[in-house]
N, C-alpha and C positions, 0 to 999 in steps of 0.2 A: 169633225169627229169621224172616226173610223168605225168600221163594223168588226166586231169579234164573233167568231162562230167556233163552238165546240160540240162534238157529237159523242154520245156514249149509249150503250145498250142498257135498258133497265126494264125489267118486268116484261120481257118479251116485245118491247117496243124500242124504237131508237129516239132518244131525246136530243134535240138541237137546241143548244142554248145560244141565244142571240143577245148581243150587247152593242150599244152604241146607237148609230142612226141607220134606219133602212130608208134610203132615198133613191133617186134616180142614178146616183153614182155607185152606191153600195149594194143595191138590190140585186144586180147580176151575180154577185158573190153568193147571196143566199140561194138564188135560182140554181146556180151550179152545184151547191151543197145537196139540195133536195133532188135535183136530176140524178147526181151520182149515187145517192143513197137508194133511190127507186132503181136505177139501173143495176145496182148490186143486190137487189132483191128485198130491200127494207121497204115494206108497204105500210107499216104502222108507225107513224111518226108523231111525236109531241113537240111542238115548237114552243120553246120557254121565252116569252118575251119580257120577263120581268126586269132585265137590264136595259131595255130598249128606251132611249130618250126621245126618239122621233120616228115617226112612220108616216110615209106620204102614200099617195095613190099608187106609185109604181111598187112600193112594198106590199100594198094591199093585193095588187095584181099578181105578184110572186106567190103570195100565199094561197090565193084562189087557184092559180095555176098549178101550185104543189097539190092542192086538194083534188083537183080533177085528175092529175097524173097518178095519185095513189088509188083513186076511186076506180080507174080503169083495171087495176089489179085487185079488186075488192078489198082495199086497204082503207086507212083512215088518216086524218091529219087533224090533231087536236092542238088547242092553244092554251098556254098558261099565261094569264094576264090578270093583274089586280089593279093596274094603274088607271085611275079614272079617265085621265086624258086620252088614253088609248082605247079603252072600253067605250068611250063616247063616239070615237070614229067608227067602231064596229056597229054601234047602235044606229048612228046617222045613216050609215050605208046599207043597213039591213043585213049585215054579215053575221049578226048574232043569231040568225035564222039558219045560216049556213054552216057555221063552225061550232064545235063543242068547245066552249070557253071555261076553263077550270081556275080555282084559285091557287093551286099548287101542282107540282109534278106527281105527287103521290096520288092525287085525286083524278088525275088525267090517265094514269096507269091502271 
């Protein structure tokens, strides 16, 4: 499975729609997208994980790294996720205390 990424401005933030698998092979693509957005001055990001089928520790590391990157610019990185298997990963790792996790893009904006 490959990784699909699309970005769009919405409500003063940048939404990154992610689909497929975020693993050791595809996570660099997500990292590059986040770095490019921050380098372009986009500091308020919403990462939509609704079409993600798999997320491993490398993917979690990219999301945490992205959060740190935007926070250095007083920005934010919120997640959109309703899939229980992914939410369980965030709960087990304690990342529900680190990320704002929303049920849809509208509530994240």
